[in-house]
N, C-alpha and C positions, 0 to 999 in steps of 0.2 A: 212190428213196427218198432223203432230203437228209441231209445234216449240217451241224453248227454249225461251221465254219474259223477258228482265229483266227494268227495269223504273230508270236508274242515276238519280243521283241529282245535277252534274256537267255536263258542255258541254265537259270537259277534258275525264269525267270517259262514257259520252254518245258515243266519238269518241272513247274510248279505245275499248268499248265494239264492236263497228262497224268493228275495228279492219282492215280496207281496204280489207274487205271481201265483194266479190259481193255477197253471199250469206247471208249476214246478210242486214237488212234494217230498216230504221229510219222509226215510226210511229209517227205522228203529230195530225190532227184531224181524220183522219182514213177513210176518204171518198172514196179517191183514191186508198188507200191501201184494203179495201171491195172490190170495183168493182174490182180490178186487179186481186185477190185472188180467187171471185169466178168465173172467167173466167180463169182460171189456167195460167194465164200469169207470176205472182209468184210465187214463192215457197219456202220462203225464211228459211235456217237452225236458224238464231237467228231474232228476232223480239225487238229493242230496241224504249221502250214507251219514249217520250219527255216531253209529260207532269207536270213533277215535276222539270222543267227545268226553275228556276223564270229568267234566266237572258234571254230568249227568248223570255219574255211576254211584254207587253205593250206599249202606243204609248208616246211618247216624242217630244217634241217640242225644238229641240235644233239650236245654233247659226248656226250650218253647214246645217238645214235643218229638213226635219219630221224625225223621227225614229220609224220603226214600226216592235217590236219584230216580229220574226218568228211565233211564237206561236200565234199572234193575230189572232182573228178569223173575218171570211167577216165583221159577225155582230158589232163588236166592230169596227169594222174602219168606217161604213156604220155609225153609230150613234155617233160616238167620234167627241164632240168639238174642239180639237185641231186638228185633218183632217180638221171638215169644215174650220174653220178657215184659213188652210194655204194652201186647194188645196181643193176646193167644189166637183171639178167634181172627183175626187177621190172617197167621200164620196155617190158621184150619182150614179157614176160605178156600185160598190160594193153594194149597194141598191137594182140594177138589178139584180143580181146573183141568179137563181134557186130559191130557196124557204126558207122562213124564217129557216125554218130546217135544211136545209144545210147551210147556214149562218151562223149558232149558233156552227156549228160543224167545218164546213172545217176552215183552217188556212194560210193565206197568203203563208211564206215559204212551206209547203206542198203543194200548187196550182204551185209554179213557180216549184220544185223540179219534180212536177208530167210531167210538158211540154207538157201538151194538148194544142195543137194551137188556139182550139176552144174556149177556155174557157176566160174568159173576164179581170181578174188580169193582165196578162202578158202587154196588149195591153194598158192599158191605164198606165201602171207604166213606159211603154217604151216611149210613148208620154210627159212623164214626167220628162225623163232621169234619172230616179230611178235606181240605184246601190245595187247588191245584198252583203253582207257582208260574209264572207265563213270562217269555221273555220276547222282547218285540223289537221294531226297527227302531234304528235312535238311540237304543241302548234302552227303550222301556224295562217297565218291569208292571207287573199287576198278580194280584190273586184273585182265584173265583174258588168261591166253595162247590166242592163236588157236585153235589146235587141241584149248581146252575148251569153247570157245566155245557147241559145237553139241552138242546132245543127241538130237536125231532131225529127221525131216526137217520143215524149215522150222521148227525150233524148237531156242531158245538157252537158256540161263541165265537171261538176261535178267529181272528181273523187271518188274513193270507199275510203269511210274512212271520208268524208268532209260532212261539214252541215250546212246549212245556218243558222245566226243566228241573221240576220236581213237585213231590205231593209231600204235606206237613200234616200229621194225623197228631191231633192235640192228646194231650196226656188224659186218660181214665181219671176221675175224680174219684175217689174213695167211695166206696159202695157201688159202682158201676160194675153190674156184668153185661157180656153182650155174647153172642152169637149169628151162625149166619147156616142156613136150612134151605136143601133144594129140592124138588120133586122130579125126579128124572124116570119116565116113563120106560126108555130106552137102555142104551148102553151107558155105563159111567161117565164115559170121554162124551157125551151130548148136550148139548145146549139144555138150559132144564126148562122143563114146560112154566113154573114157578119158581123164585126164588126169594127167599126172605132174610134178611138181616135188622137184629135189631138191638138198641142198647137201652138197656135200664138202670137208674138209680135210685136206691131205694134210700130213706132218712132212719133215722133211728128207731121209728116208731114204726119202720114196714111199708111206709107211706110211698108213691111214685114221687120221686122229686124232679126228673127227669128221665126224656124217654125219647128215643127217634126211632122210624120203623123204615126200610127201606127196601122196595121188591121189583124183582126184574121180571121180563119176560111180559109183561102184563100191559102194554103199554107201549107207545113210540120210543118214550123215555122210560131210565129208572124213576120208580114212583113214590113220594112219598105223603103219606095220608094222613095230615096234616091235624083232622080233626080228631080222627082215631087217635095218635098221640097226645091230644089235648086231653082225648077221656080218661086220658090214664092219671094226668097230675093229678096229685092230691088225693087220690085213690087207693084203697087197699087193693091190689092186684087178686081178688079173688077170681073163683071161677065165673060169676057172675058179671061181673065187671069186662074178665078177659072174652068172654061172650059178647058183649056189647061192642068192646073192640073189635071183634072178627068182623062182625055186621057192617060195622063201617066200612073198614075194608072193603069187605065185598063190590059196596057201591063208590069207592074213590078209584078203581082200579079202571081199565080202558082197553081188556085185551083183544086180539083178533081171531077169529078162525085157523088154524093152519093143522100141519102135520101133527103137532106135539097138543091140540086138544082144539075142543070148540070153545067160544068166548066166554060161554056158560060155565063149562068145566073150567076154565082156568079162574073165573070169579069163586068159585067155587073152594078151588084148590088154594087162591092166595087166602081166602077167609081161615080155611085147616090150618094151612102153614104159619102161617102170623101165630096162631094161638098156640100150636106147639112151640113155636119159637118163643113167647112169649113165658110159655110153663116153663122151657127150659132154663133160664135166667133166672125169674123169681121166686123158682123151687117150690 
């Protein structure tokens, strides 16, 4: 099956070509597109290539946070000194994705639009309270927190004709530490059975002032266990409290049986790896 292909030179032109048409798709790095097309899951009438859109490229340190253009590749995020200075855990997480070949091709905007809950970027970006910037028809712009972007497996709140233009990661407050962990029972480039990202800020006396936890691979979307986060706030993160939080995570996830493990096993691994991740950032 053939399709029309276009390469616009501006965001406005790209959105006009997409035209709110569900049979038109945007193409960034192409890793997800290739997979879905080969499996017959998409059959577009028109493909809009984004590689000439300079406005969607680049990584910048701004007053309001770290700006990552939607066309920034996983490899560029991994290797960026700007990213490592602002959020070392973000660079570390992107360094663990798949293989170097994939990281050189895949883009962060394409990954988020693909909305696969087993992939790495949504989890670490959710823990860091990142916000997606979206352009739409008629010059409209809106922002969506990463943890509100996903509504189901391979589904987002993006409307036909909307395009992710970048991601803004807010500055980390003093006293904040974050980390990313994933459990890989197979090869290092496989999807994780469970992935966990945490961000915790301690106050001057060692109590938790803020906490965010995000998990991947344990539901139809990335999951934030809000009750577990709330149980940390104002508490001393000692072993008894971390054990309570881990138990709450076990009840918050909703995994499915698959080749990487049973639902029961994934629940247990979610609790284990959240506890390990928290221990890693609170010392």
